[in-house]
Structure formats: structure tokens, C-alpha cells
C-alpha positions, 0 to 999 in steps of 0.5 A: 464507511458511508461510501461502503454502506451506500454501495451495500444499500444499492446492491441490496436494493437491486437484488431485492427489487429483482427477486421481488418483481419475480415473485410478484410477477408470478403471483400476478400481484402489483410490483409496488408491493415489492417496495417494502421488502426492497427497502428491508433487504436494501438496509440489511445488505447495507449494514453488512456492506459497511463492514465487509466492503472496506476489507475488499479494497473496493473503496480505495480503488474507487478513490484511485488508491491501490488496495493492500493486495495491489500494494503487496504485489507491486512492492514485491515485484519491483527491483527499482526505485520507487518515486513517491510524492504522496503522503498517503501512498508513503504511509500505505507502503510503510505499513503494507511492506513486509520487507525493510523500507529504505526511504531516500530524501534527495534534491534536484541539482544537489550533488550528493543527491545525484552521486547517490542516484546510480548506487541506489538503483544498483542496491535496489536491483541487488536487493529485490525481494528483500528491501523496498527502496523509495525516493522522495524529492525533498521539495515536493515531499516537503511535509514528509521531510519535515515529519521525519526530521530531515535536515540535510540531504541526501537523507536515508531512513529505515522503516520496518513494519512501520517502525523507524529503525535507522537513519543516515545522511550523505552519499552511500555506495552499495555496501553502505546502503546495505549496512545501513538496512542491516545495521539492527537486529530487526533489519537483519532478521527482516531481511532474512525472513522476507528472503526466506519467505520468497524462496518458499513461495518460488519453491511451491510454485515450481 
């Protein structure tokens, strides 16, 4: 919020300064007379900026995080397993994804985790546009694993609209992964709705 207000104040002050200098120069008055108007204009736009700018995603881009539209585009385009190590990024995916999110916690060198690698990649490609597949290394993402109650690896968790709806452990083939994601009414409905919206968007573009 503070960053947004500062951006608004800066933009407002710059615009007010340019306008005031042009007006004062045309009337041949001192440029210093523009200062009060510059301050008032800057403060006004600063207040507006504090409300509007956060909705644009600019603060997130300045901090190096993608805005909501970037997340949606990235999630919808991918047909591969998305490796995540940052908890902030993970929370953003859970909240912004419009398709079910399958999170898989694995560990390097774990035999069951290694066996799951190929089925997971095949599942991500097969369910492109219907499921977001996230892989988290349990060592690097220890805080996330603890928060979600991961006890054995590999651990699989399904979220829909940010809500945890299903979970599983151990090796799964492609059919098993699909059954886990679609194993609830919410999972089946979300997969169908998201696939239908994707077909409708493609039809409009054609």
C-alpha cells in the first residue's frame, strides 16, 4: 500500500509540475507558484494510486513476483510439471489456478519419488489445460511440507480453489493420478468446467 501511494504521489507530482509550469510560463508568472498545485495534485493522485495500483499487479512486478494475469497465462499454457521452491509462489498458484492443482512432494534419491517422475510428466501432458501439476522437493520446501502434514514420500495433494480436497501417498501411474484428481465431485466438476471453458475460448478465437 505504501509503495502504491508513493508511486501515485510521484506520478501526480510530475503531471502537476508539467501542467503548472506550462500555465505559469504562459502567464509569465514565477514557476515557484506551481508548488502548491503540484503538492495538492500529487497527494490526490497518491490516494487514488493507493487503491488502484495494487489491482494492476505493478507492485508484484516491482518485487519480482508475477501478477495474477501472468500466473493465469503461465498455468494455463503449461503441459509440464512445475517445480516450486518458494511458498509465496505456491500460495499464489493455489489461489489463482482455475483448474485442480496436484501437488507432489518428492525427495532426490528416493526410489519411489524417482519412479513417479515419468508418470507425473505424462500426466501433466495428458491433462494440459485441465490440471496444474506442481512438484516440490521436500527438503527445500520443508516448511510447506510441514504445513500440509506430509509424513511419507512421495506425497500427493489435490487443491481446488485453494481448498484441499484429496491426498495420497506412494507411487501412482497415470491412471492412478487421474483417479486421485477426479476422485471427488469437486475434482470432476472442476476438470470438466475448466476443459469446457478452454474449448469455448479456442472456438471464439477460431
